[in-house]
N, C-alpha and C positions, 0 to 999 in steps of 0.2 A: 517775582523775586529775582534780583540780579545774580548773574553767575559769578562765582568766585574767580578772581583773577589768577591766572597761572603764575607760578613762581618762576622767575627768569633765572636761568643758569649763568653764573659768572664765566664758566668755561665754554658755554654754548653746547654742552653735551646733555642729552636727555634720554632717559629710559621711557619708552612709549609703549602703552598697552592698548590694544583694540580688541573688544570682545563682541562675539556674534549676538545679535538681538535675541533675547529669550534663550541664550546659551545655544543657539542653533549652530550647525556646522557651517563654516565659512568656505571650506575647501571640499568639494565633492569628487573632483577628479585631479589627477596629477597636473593637468594643464592649468588648473586654477592656482596651484602653488607657484608654478613657473611664471604665470601671467603677473601675479602680484610682485614677484621679485624683479621682473622686467620693468614694471612701472616704477618701483622704488629706485632701481638703478638708473632708468632713463631720466627721471626728474632730478637726480643728484647733480647733474651738470648745470641745468638751467636754474635750479633753485639754490645752488651753492651749498651743498651739505655732503658730509661723508658718512658712509654706513660702517659703523664700528662692529656691530654684531646684530644677529637676528635669529629668531626661531619661530617658525610658523606651525602652530598647533592646530588641531581640528577646529576648535571653536574660539580661539583667540590668537593674537599676534603679539610678539615682542620685537621691538626695534630699538636699537641704540644708535642714535644719530648725533653727529657734531654739526651744528648749524653755522652758517656764515652770516651774510647780510639779510637773507630772507627770513622772515618770522616763522617760527615753528607752526603756528596755526595755518598760515598760507600753504606751507609745505604739505601738511597733513590733509588739508582740504583738497589739494590737487590729487594726491595719491588716492584718497578715499573716493572722490567723485569719479575718477577714471575707472577704478576697480569695480565700483558698484554698477556703473554703466555697463561694463563688460559682463558682469555677473548676471544682472537682470536681463540683459539681451540674450545671453546664452541660455538661461533657464526659464525664459518667458515669464518673468515675475515682476512685481512692482513693490514699492515700499522700502523700508529701512533694512539694511543688512547688518549694520553695526549698532550696538547698544550705547545710547547716550553719546557724550563727547569722548574723545580719546583721553586716556589718562597719561600724564607726563610727570616725571620726577627728575629734578636737576641732579646732575652728577658733577661734583665740584672738586674732587681730589683723586689722585691716582689710586689710592688704596680702595676707595669705594668703587672706582671704575672697574677694578679687577673683580670685586665682589659681584657687581652687576653682570659682568660678562659670564662669570661662573653660574650665577643664578639663571640667566637666560639659557645657557647651553644645557643645564641640568633639568630643564622642564620635562623633556621626554622620559627621563628616569623617574621623576616624581609621579608622572602619569602612568607608570608601569608599561610604557611602550617598548622600552629596551633597557638593557643592563649597562650599556656602554654608550656614552654620548656620541662616540664616533660612528655608531650604527645608524643614527637618525639622519635621514637624507635632507630634511628641510630646515637646517640650521647652518650657521656660519662656522661651526666647530672645525670642520675639515679645513677651512681656510686658515684658521688659527694653527692647526696642526702643521699645515704647509709652511706658515711663517716661522714656526719653531724650527722645523727641519732646515729651512733656508738659512736661518740665523746660525744654526750649528755648522752649516756648510761654509758660511762666510767668516765665521770666527773659529778656526780649527783649534785654538788653544782651549776652548770650552769642551771640545769633543776629541781630544787627543786619542788616537788609535780607535776611534769610533765607540768608545766605552759609554759615553753619555747617552747617545741615541740608542745604543743596544740596551742600556739599563731601562730606558723609558719603555721600550717594547717588551722587555721581560716582565716589568711590573704590571703592564696592561694584561699580559697573559696570566699572571698570577692572580689578579683580581677576578678574572673569569673562573679560574680553578677554585677560588675560595667560595664564590657564589654557588658553585655546583656541588660542594661537599658539605656533609653534615658530621664529619669525623673531627672532633675537637682537637685531637692530637695532630692530625694532618694540617688543620688550619693553623695551629700554633707553629708547626714546622715551616709553613709557607710564610707566616708573619716574620719569623726569625730570618729566613733566607732573604725575603724582600728588604728587610731592614739592613742586612749586610750589604746587599747590592746597592742600596740607596746611599749608604754612608761611604761606600767605595768611591763614589763619584761626587760626594758632597763638596769637597774642596775645589772642584772645577768651577763652582759658582762663586768662589772667592776671586775677585778681580783686582783687589788692592793688597799691598803688603803680603804677597803670597809666600815670601820666605819666612815671615813671622807667623802666618796663619795657614798652617798645612795640617790637614787631618789625614793620617795614614789609615787609621781604623778607629772605631768607637771604643773609648776607654772611659770607665766610670769611677771605679774605686781603687786607686785615685785617678783623676783625669791627668793625662800625660802630655797634653799640649794645650795651647790657648783656646782653640775652638772647642775641644771637649770640656774645658774648664767652664766656659760661659754657658755652653749647652746644659751641662749638668747642674749648674747653679740655678738656671731658670726652670729647667724641668722639675727640680726639687720644689721650688716655690710654687709652681703651677699645680703640681700633684697635691700639695698641701691645701691649695685653694679648693680642689675637687673634694678632698677628704672632709674639709670643713663644711662644704656645701652638702655633701651626702649626709652628714650627721644632722645638719639643719633640716633636711627633708625626711628625717626618720629612717635613713638607710644605714646599715652597718658598713662602714667604709673598709673594713678588714675582710669582708666576704665578697670575693669577686666571681666573675664568670669564666674568664680566660686565664687570669692570673690566679694561680692556686693559693691555698692558705699557706701562709708562712709567718712565723712569729715576728711581730713588729712591722709587718708590711701592710700598707693600705691597698689591698688587692683590688677593691672596687674602684678606688681612685685611679689606680694604675690602668685599669680597663678604660675608664671614661676619658682620661687625659689623652689617650691615643688619637681620639677624634680631632683634637686641636693642637697637637704637638707642632704642626706646621706653622702655627702662629709664632711660636718660640723660634723655630728655625729661620723663618723669614726675617724676624727681628734681628737675630744674630748676624745674618748675612748683611742686612742693611747697616748695622753698626760697624761691621768690618769694612764694607765697601765704601762707606762714607767717612771712614777713618775717625769715627766717634770714639772707638776704643783702639788702642795701639799696644804694642809690646810692653810699653811702660806701665800698663795697667795690670800686669801680671807679675808674679814672683814664683821662682822655682824652689821647692823645698829640698832638703837633703835626701828625702825619700824618693825624689824624682817627680813628685806630684807638682803640677802647675796650677796655681790658684790665683783668683782675682785679689789684688791688694785693696786697701781701703778706698782709694780713689777710684779704682776700677769698679768696685761694687756700687759706689755712689752713682757713677755714670750709668751702669746697667739698670739699677733699680729706678733711676729717674726716667729712663726710656721705657722701661716695663710699665711703670705707672701711667706714662703718657699713652702707651699702646692700649692699656686697659680702658682708658677714657674715650678712645676712638670708637666710632659707631659703625655697625654693619646691619644689614637686614637679615633677621633670622629666617632661614629657609622654611621652617615649619610654622612659626607664628606669623610670618609675613609682617613683622614689625621691626622698626629700628631699635636696636639695643646697644648698650656699651659692651665691648668685648669682655670686660671684667665680670659681666653678669652671666656669661656662657656657662660656667660650672654650675651655678645655682639653677639656671633654667633647665639644663640637661638632667641634673639630678632630680629636679621636680617632675620632669616628663617621665623619667624612669620610674619614679615612685608612683605616678599615675598609672603607668603600664602594669606594674606589679599588683596594684589594687584593682585592676580590671576596668579603669575609667577610660582608657584608650586602647584601641585594638593592637597597636604595635608601638615599639619604642622608636621614635624618629631620630635616627643618628644625625649628628651635625657634620655634614660633609663639606669640606673646603677643597674641591678638586681644582 
């Protein structure tokens, strides 16, 4: 039976996975990890490809490569042959080291590229090897962290007075504190403090029309500036999406875990939407920085509230629907899904956990 032809990426970027034969360990010693990285790096020049990300796990490998003139199959053949020769010689063995052909998936837009990078770097967390991606030695995460810090250094307007980089460090520390605590009141306190620190630097990510789009602090009822206005508008819509999904899955959307009971509040929906609020925030920043929405799309009320006008709501809703139709790979299901299905899928997984059908609720993490 003929092999299925690989799908060629229009961008030349591929997510590649290699698995050990019969799930066997590929790396037995530290030298093995370093040897594979050396091989991948050495061939990048002669085979004309760039290494965008990697993660070397015990029995499988993730590579994110951007190819040039050399075909992906030839690149991988050289890498695999050289590493297997090294491995078999060192451990006095014969036979296959890797299972079947390598798997490759084309990456054809920037949004999916970011999702793949996150997925690759989060593998050690999913395997319960560590709690922080920065702790794992054999991935490219630390290089990404370096690039971020260098960007902050090169563009001081993003990190005025060092507040942006300080906020990143403080949030990382708070995540560790949350993992180590089982006191719900303490966790709520940390969540509130982290949100405050996050929104204190949020407008530093606004690169266009900074005079019109400036967020001094988070204001909800009513929103007092343009950023808060569009954030609150989309947060509300997204929370109702979760509430509807919860009811469809047989859950009471008013009974939450971290958000307490309050008359008229969908507390469970408020809990669940926290996992994916970043989708809204990224979309808002994109619309502002690409000047899709401008000051003309807002109106100020006599009460001081700043609200989207009719034209502004049309623009935001159109982009929100477009965003919901875009696809990502679900970290637990390992399947491509539309972003608009996340509320239903997460509510369904929570329902399965409550019924005892799965051992734990798999949070949707977009780090």
